[in-house]
MARZA-728540 format. One record per atom (N, C-alpha, C): x, z, y. Coordinates in pm, whole numbers, padded with zeros to 5 digits, always signed. Layout:
BEGIN
XZY...
END
This chain:
BEGIN
+00555+21991-04216+00538+21922-04090+00576+21774-04104+00684+21745-04179+00725+21606-04194+00619+21526-04271+00559+21588-04370+00454+21518-04446+00338+21483-04353+00300+21577-04267+00193+21552-04169+00231+21435-04079+00352+21437-04025+00395+21332-03932+00400+21195-04001+00449+21190-04124+00452+21063-04197+00311+21014-04227+00223+21106-04262+00084+21068-04289+00019+21015-04162+00041+21081-04051-00016+21036-03925+00045+20902-03883+00175+20886-03905+00241+20760-03871+00179+20644-03950+00152+20666-04077+00088+20563-04159-00052+20534-04108-00125+20639-04072-00260+20621-04016-00256+20544-03884-00160+20580-03797-00146+20508-03670-00119+20360-03693-00026+20334-03784+00010+20194-03813-00109+20118-03869-00185+20182-03959-00302+20117-04017-00408+20091-03910-00433+20189-03824-00531+20170-03717-00488+20060-03621-00360+20055-03587-00311+19950-03498-00325+19813-03563-00295+19804-03691-00308+19676-03762-00454+19633-03771-00543+19727-03799-00687+19695-03805-00736+19650-03668-00693+19721-03564-00731+19683-03428-00682+19541-03399-00557+19513-03433-00501+19380-03411-00577+19272-03485-00619+19303-03606-00696+19207-03685-00832+19181-03621-00902+19287-03585-01032+19271-03518-01014+19195-03387-00913+19232-03311-00885+19168-03183-00863+19017-03200-00798+18980-03310-00765+18839-03331-00889+18752-03349-01003+18813-03379-01127+18737-03397-01215+18736-03272-01165+18791-03162-01243+18795-03039-01195+18686-02943-01279+18652-02845-01235+18555-02743-01114+18606-02663-01093+18737-02661-00979+18794-02589-00847+18738-02643-00846+18703-02768-00725+18654-02832-00702+18505-02808-00805+18434-02764-00792+18290-02752-00789+18239-02608-00817+18323-02511-00825+18278-02372-00689+18230-02320-00583+18294-02362-00447+18250-02328-00365+18249-02457-00262+18168-02464-00178+18167-02585-00125+18307-02615-00149+18353-02735-00104+18486-02774-00201+18597-02739-00301+18567-02658-00403+18665-02624-00352+18778-02537-00433+18878-02527-00404+18994-02443-00384+19122-02524-00353+19108-02650-00329+19226-02733-00222+19315-02671-00121+19254-02613-00012+19331-02552-00065+19422-02440-00171+19379-02372-00230+19463-02267-00294+19587-02330-00360+19570-02442-00417+19685-02513-00307+19784-02550-00195+19732-02598-00086+19820-02639-00020+19887-02519-00014+19817-02406+00036+19878-02283-00054+19992-02237-00186+19969-02242-00282+20074-02206-00271+20192-02302-00253+20163-02429-00236+20268-02530-00114+20354-02497-00005+20291-02458+00117+20365-02424+00094+20458-02305+00027+20408-02202-00001+20492-02084-00093+20607-02125-00194+20578-02204-00288+20681-02251-00213+20794-02322-00121+20757-02411-00046+20861-02482+00054+20933-02392+00119+20861-02303+00214+20926-02212+00145+21024-02118+00017+20999-02091-00060+21086-02002-00125+21203-02078-00104+21212-02209-00154+21326-02285-00263+21296-02385-00320+21176-02383-00419+21131-02482-00537+21227-02496-00589+21274-02384-00705+21364-02388-00833+21282-02382-00912+21289-02486-01035+21211-02494-01130+21246-02379-01132+21373-02339-01223+21415-02232-01190+21348-02098-01070+21291-02086-01030+21225-01962-01055+21074-01964-01128+21025-02064-01158+20882-02070-01225+20830-01943-01318+20906-01881-01374+20858-01754-01266+20838-01646-01164+20925-01645-01055+20912-01549-00974+20784-01574-00945+20759-01703-00870+20638-01738-00951+20513-01704-01081+20519-01730-01168+20404-01703-01177+20377-01553-01202+20481-01475-01211+20466-01329-01077+20418-01271-00969+20471-01322-00837+20431-01274-00805+20287-01314-00857+20243-01428-00842+20103-01468-00916+20012-01370-01037+20050-01336-01115+19971-01238-01038+19965-01106-00985+20078-01063-00907+20080-00939-00786+19987-00951-00719+19990-01065-00604+19903-01086-00641+19756-01083-00759+19722-01137-00807+19585-01132-00828+19541-00987-00888+19631-00909-00914+19600-00768-00782+19586-00691-00692+19686-00705-00563+19680-00636-00485+19557-00678-00486+19527-00807-00413+19409-00855-00468+19281-00796-00601+19269-00796-00663+19149-00740-00635+19137-00590-00648+19248-00517-00619+19246-00374-00471+19212-00348-00384+19270-00429-00241+19245-00413-00204+19101-00438-00252+19045-00547-00218+18906-00580-00279+18810-00478-00397+18845-00427-00459+18764-00322-00377+18770-00194-00330+18889-00160-00247+18905-00039-00116+18828-00051-00055+18829-00168+00068+18752-00188+00039+18604-00163-00070+18554-00218-00108+18414-00199-00132+18379-00053-00199+18468+00018-00225+18445+00161-00095+18443+00242-00005+18535+00211+00121+18541+00284+00207+18417+00256+00207+18371+00134+00280+18248+00101+00218+18131+00177+00084+18131+00183+00013+18027+00258+00047+18028+00407+00085+18143+00457+00124+18154+00598+00271+18118+00620+00340+18085+00512+00479+18040+00524+00585+18139+00484+00547+18260+00442+00647+18357+00396+00695+18317+00257+00815+18354+00224+00868+18321+00091+00793+18403-00015+00786+18352-00138+00721+18429-00245+00786+18566-00266+00918+18572-00256+00988+18699-00276+00952+18800-00167+00958+18756-00043+00924+18846+00068+00777+18887+00060+00690+18793+00030+00547+18824+00019+00522+18928-00089+00585+18910-00203+00567+19004-00313+00621+19142-00277+00737+19148-00213+00796+19277-00176+00711+19351-00074+00658+19278+00025+00572+19340+00126+00446+19395+00060+00385+19315-00026+00263+19360-00095+00293+19478-00185+00403+19474-00259+00438+19587-00346+00456+19715-00265+00517+19704-00148+00533+19822-00063+00397+19882-00029+00307+19798+00021+00177+19849+00065+00088+19893-00052+00090+19818-00160+00007+19856-00276+00058+19988-00334+00189+20002-00345+00245+20128-00396+00210+20244-00304+00223+20224-00176+00187+20328-00078+00040+20367-00093-00046+20267-00107-00190+20294-00118-00223+20364-00250-00165+20318-00359-00194+20380-00489-00147+20525-00489-00025+20549-00445+00024+20687-00442-00059+20770-00344-00082+20716-00225-00158+20789-00123-00299+20824-00168-00366+20726-00225-00505+20750-00266-00513+20824-00399-00450+20770-00501-00476+20819-00637-00400+20946-00673-00287+20970-00611-00213+21093-00640-00243+21202-00538-00259+21161-00411-00276+21262-00305-00425+21285-00274-00495+21183-00229-00633+21202-00183-00735+21215-00295-00715+21146-00405-00815+21145-00512-00771+21225-00635-00680+21319-00615-00623+21393-00729-00727+21469-00811-00838+21504-00753-00940+21581-00826-01059+21493-00866-01042+21363-00857-01151+21271-00890-01122+21199-01022-01214+21114-01062-01194+21031-01181-01087+20925-01160-01047+20901-01037-00949+20796-01004-00807+20850-00996-00777+20957-01067-00650+21028-01050-00541+20993-01151-00559+20890-01229-00457+20851-01328-00374+20736-01271-00286+20769-01178-00205+20668-01109-00123+20581-01206-00066+20636-01314+00006+20548-01406-00085+20438-01463-00212+20471-01485-00305+20369-01536-00338+20268-01428-00349+20315-01304-00372+20223-01192-00256+20124-01183-00133+20177-01186-00015+20091-01178-00007+19995-01297-00032+20045-01416-00026+19957-01534-00127+19845-01523-00249+19878-01484-00353+19777-01476-00324+19676-01366-00276+19721-01252-00243+19623-01147-00127+19536-01192-00036+19589-01272+00072+19507-01327+00017+19403-01425-00084+19443-01504-00148+19346-01595-00210+19233-01514-00276+19267-01404-00340+19167-01319-00233+19074-01260-00125+19131-01209-00017+19049-01154+00041+18957-01261+00056+19009-01382+00117+18929-01489+00034+18806-01523-00095+18811-01492-00184+18699-01522-00222+18622-01396-00152+18648-01287-00177+18575-01163-00316+18597-01107-00373+18714-01136-00507+18746-01084-00620+18679-01161-00588+18614-01271-00690+18545-01351-00742+18634-01464-00860+18602-01512-00917+18665-01632-00927+18817-01623-00974+18865-01510-00985+19009-01484-01070+19078-01591-01180+19016-01628-01268+19077-01727-01199+19092-01863-01121+18992-01901-01048+19001-02028-00943+19111-02023-00880+19126-01908-00783+19234-01892-00855+19369-01907-00970+19383-01841-01045+19508-01849-01085+19541-01993-01137+19443-02065-01175+19467-02205-01055+19502-02291-00942+19438-02266-00823+19468-02345-00772+19609-02318-00776+19651-02191-00736+19788-02157-00829+19888-02228-00958+19863-02221-01054+19955-02284-01033+19958-02436-01000+19844-02493-00969+19842-02636-00849+19929-02669-00749+19928-02582-00633+20015-02601-00672+20162-02597-00766+20196-02507-00814+20334-02502-00888+20370-02630-00970+20278-02681-01043+20306-02804-00947+20326-02921-00843+20245-02926-00741+20263-03030-00675+20400-03012-00645+20439-02890-00586+20570-02864-00677+20684-02907-00806+20668-02883-00902+20771-02926-00905+20780-03078-00903+20665-03144-00903+20665-03291-00777+20733-03344-00664+20704-03284-00538+20766-03328-00539+20916-03299-00584+20956-03181-00590+21098-03146-00683+21175-03238-00799+21117-03265-00897+21181-03352-00841+21196-03493-00776+21092-03541-00714+21098-03674-00606+21206-03678-00525+21214-03573-00421+21317-03567-00479+21457-03569-00587+21477-03493-00651+21609-03490-00709+21644-03627-00770+21545-03692-00826+21567-03826-00715+21604-03924-00607+21527-03923-00495+21555-04015-00433+21691-03985-00420+21723-03858-00366+21852-03818-00448+21966-03878-00578+21952-03868-00668+22055-03920-00658+22066-04073-00650+21951-04139-00649+21949-04286-00512+21984-04345-00406+21943-04279-00272+21956-04339-00191+22075-04286-00218+22117-04164-00136+22222-04104-00210+22355-04088-00337+22356-04112-00413+22481-04095-00410+22565-04219
END
Protein backbone atom coordinates (compact mmCIF):
# COMPACT_ATOMS: atom_id res chain seq x y z
CA UNK A 1 0.00 0.00 0.00
CA UNK A 2 2.83 2.43 0.80
CA UNK A 3 4.45 1.78 -2.56
CA UNK A 4 1.13 2.59 -4.27
CA UNK A 5 0.72 5.81 -2.25
CA UNK A 6 4.29 6.96 -2.97
CA UNK A 7 3.85 6.18 -6.66
CA UNK A 8 0.59 8.10 -6.76
CA UNK A 9 2.15 10.99 -4.82
CA UNK A 10 4.93 11.22 -7.42
CA UNK A 11 2.34 11.11 -10.21
CA UNK A 12 0.27 13.84 -8.52
CA UNK A 13 3.33 16.04 -8.10
CA UNK A 14 4.37 15.49 -11.72
CA UNK A 15 0.87 16.27 -13.02
CA UNK A 16 0.67 19.41 -10.88
CA UNK A 17 4.08 20.57 -12.12
CA UNK A 18 3.14 19.89 -15.76
CA UNK A 19 -0.14 21.75 -15.26
CA UNK A 20 1.75 24.67 -13.72
CA UNK A 21 4.17 24.73 -16.63
CA UNK A 22 1.40 24.69 -19.23
CA UNK A 23 -0.51 27.31 -17.25
CA UNK A 24 2.54 29.58 -17.21
CA UNK A 25 2.36 29.87 -21.01
CA UNK A 26 -1.29 30.97 -21.08
CA UNK A 27 -2.74 34.48 -20.80
CA UNK A 28 -4.23 33.33 -17.48
CA UNK A 29 -0.76 33.60 -15.99
CA UNK A 30 -0.10 37.12 -17.23
CA UNK A 31 -3.36 39.00 -16.63
CA UNK A 32 -2.39 39.75 -13.02
CA UNK A 33 1.00 39.48 -11.30
CA UNK A 34 1.47 35.85 -10.37
CA UNK A 35 -1.53 34.75 -12.41
CA UNK A 36 -4.46 32.73 -11.25
CA UNK A 37 -2.76 29.37 -10.75
CA UNK A 38 -3.71 29.56 -7.08
CA UNK A 39 -7.39 29.58 -8.13
CA UNK A 40 -6.86 26.32 -10.01
CA UNK A 41 -5.30 24.81 -6.91
CA UNK A 42 -8.16 26.08 -4.74
CA UNK A 43 -10.68 24.48 -7.12
CA UNK A 44 -8.62 21.27 -7.06
CA UNK A 45 -8.79 21.21 -3.26
CA UNK A 46 -12.58 21.61 -3.24
CA UNK A 47 -12.91 18.94 -5.95
CA UNK A 48 -10.94 16.45 -3.85
CA UNK A 49 -12.66 17.37 -0.58
CA UNK A 50 -16.00 16.74 -2.28
CA UNK A 51 -14.94 13.23 -3.34
CA UNK A 52 -13.30 13.78 -6.76
CA UNK A 53 -16.01 11.96 -8.71
CA UNK A 54 -15.53 12.53 -12.43
CA UNK A 55 -19.22 11.83 -13.09
CA UNK A 56 -20.07 14.94 -11.02
CA UNK A 57 -18.10 17.33 -13.25
CA UNK A 58 -21.37 18.87 -14.56
CA UNK A 59 -22.30 19.62 -10.92
CA UNK A 60 -18.94 21.27 -10.25
CA UNK A 61 -19.20 23.25 -13.49
CA UNK A 62 -22.76 24.45 -12.83
CA UNK A 63 -21.87 25.31 -9.24
CA UNK A 64 -18.85 27.27 -10.50
CA UNK A 65 -21.11 29.29 -12.79
CA UNK A 66 -23.42 29.92 -9.84
CA UNK A 67 -20.45 31.02 -7.74
CA UNK A 68 -19.36 33.43 -10.48
CA UNK A 69 -22.84 34.94 -10.54
CA UNK A 70 -23.17 35.14 -6.73
CA UNK A 71 -19.68 36.60 -6.46
CA UNK A 72 -20.34 39.23 -9.10
CA UNK A 73 -23.71 40.15 -7.56
CA UNK A 74 -22.15 40.27 -4.10
CA UNK A 75 -19.22 42.47 -5.05
CA UNK A 76 -21.57 44.74 -6.99
CA UNK A 77 -23.88 45.02 -3.98
CA UNK A 78 -20.95 45.92 -1.71
CA UNK A 79 -19.98 48.68 -4.15
CA UNK A 80 -23.53 50.02 -4.28
CA UNK A 81 -23.86 50.04 -0.50
CA UNK A 82 -20.55 51.87 -0.11
CA UNK A 83 -21.80 54.34 -2.73
CA UNK A 84 -24.85 54.92 -0.55
CA UNK A 85 -22.60 55.86 2.36
CA UNK A 86 -22.32 52.61 4.33
CA UNK A 87 -18.88 51.65 5.57
CA UNK A 88 -16.98 49.00 3.59
CA UNK A 89 -17.01 46.69 6.62
CA UNK A 90 -20.75 46.99 7.20
CA UNK A 91 -21.45 46.64 3.47
CA UNK A 92 -19.35 43.50 3.24
CA UNK A 93 -20.94 41.95 6.34
CA UNK A 94 -24.48 42.64 5.12
CA UNK A 95 -23.70 41.18 1.70
CA UNK A 96 -21.99 38.14 3.22
CA UNK A 97 -25.07 37.50 5.34
CA UNK A 98 -27.42 37.57 2.37
CA UNK A 99 -25.12 35.76 -0.06
CA UNK A 100 -24.49 33.00 2.48
CA UNK A 101 -28.22 32.71 3.16
CA UNK A 102 -28.95 32.51 -0.56
CA UNK A 103 -26.20 29.99 -1.33
CA UNK A 104 -27.21 27.71 1.52
CA UNK A 105 -30.92 28.17 0.82
CA UNK A 106 -30.67 27.56 -2.89
CA UNK A 107 -27.74 25.22 -3.39
CA UNK A 108 -28.03 23.01 -0.32
CA UNK A 109 -31.78 23.07 0.29
CA UNK A 110 -33.71 23.89 -2.89
CA UNK A 111 -31.27 22.68 -5.55
CA UNK A 112 -29.89 19.63 -3.74
CA UNK A 113 -30.89 17.27 -6.56
CA UNK A 114 -29.71 19.51 -9.39
CA UNK A 115 -26.37 20.20 -11.05
CA UNK A 116 -26.07 23.30 -8.82
CA UNK A 117 -25.70 21.29 -5.60
CA UNK A 118 -21.98 21.68 -4.87
CA UNK A 119 -22.23 24.53 -2.35
CA UNK A 120 -18.53 24.34 -1.37
CA UNK A 121 -17.67 25.04 -5.01
CA UNK A 122 -20.17 27.90 -5.12
CA UNK A 123 -18.57 29.41 -2.01
CA UNK A 124 -15.03 28.89 -3.29
CA UNK A 125 -15.81 30.48 -6.63
CA UNK A 126 -17.57 33.47 -5.12
CA UNK A 127 -14.54 33.89 -2.84
CA UNK A 128 -12.30 33.86 -5.94
CA UNK A 129 -14.49 36.59 -7.46
CA UNK A 130 -14.34 38.66 -4.27
CA UNK A 131 -10.56 38.23 -4.11
CA UNK A 132 -10.27 39.85 -7.53
CA UNK A 133 -12.74 42.64 -6.85
CA UNK A 134 -15.21 41.26 -9.38
CA UNK A 135 -12.69 41.61 -12.22
CA UNK A 136 -11.57 39.04 -14.79
CA UNK A 137 -14.50 36.67 -14.30
CA UNK A 138 -13.65 34.69 -17.43
CA UNK A 139 -10.08 34.12 -16.27
CA UNK A 140 -11.37 32.92 -12.92
CA UNK A 141 -13.75 30.52 -14.68
CA UNK A 142 -10.98 29.08 -16.88
CA UNK A 143 -8.67 28.70 -13.90
CA UNK A 144 -11.33 26.84 -11.91
CA UNK A 145 -12.00 24.53 -14.85
CA UNK A 146 -8.27 23.92 -15.18
CA UNK A 147 -8.22 22.83 -11.54
CA UNK A 148 -11.01 20.36 -12.30
CA UNK A 149 -9.07 18.99 -15.27
CA UNK A 150 -6.01 18.54 -13.08
CA UNK A 151 -8.22 16.76 -10.53
CA UNK A 152 -9.57 14.45 -13.22
CA UNK A 153 -6.04 13.65 -14.37
CA UNK A 154 -4.98 12.88 -10.80
CA UNK A 155 -8.11 10.79 -10.10
CA UNK A 156 -7.71 8.84 -13.33
CA UNK A 157 -4.04 8.19 -12.59
CA UNK A 158 -4.94 7.01 -9.08
CA UNK A 159 -7.58 4.63 -10.41
CA UNK A 160 -5.13 3.26 -12.99
CA UNK A 161 -2.41 2.74 -10.36
CA UNK A 162 -4.92 1.18 -8.00
CA UNK A 163 -5.90 -1.33 -10.65
CA UNK A 164 -2.30 -2.12 -11.62
CA UNK A 165 -0.66 -2.13 -8.17
CA UNK A 166 -3.34 -3.25 -5.72
CA UNK A 167 -5.42 -5.69 -7.74
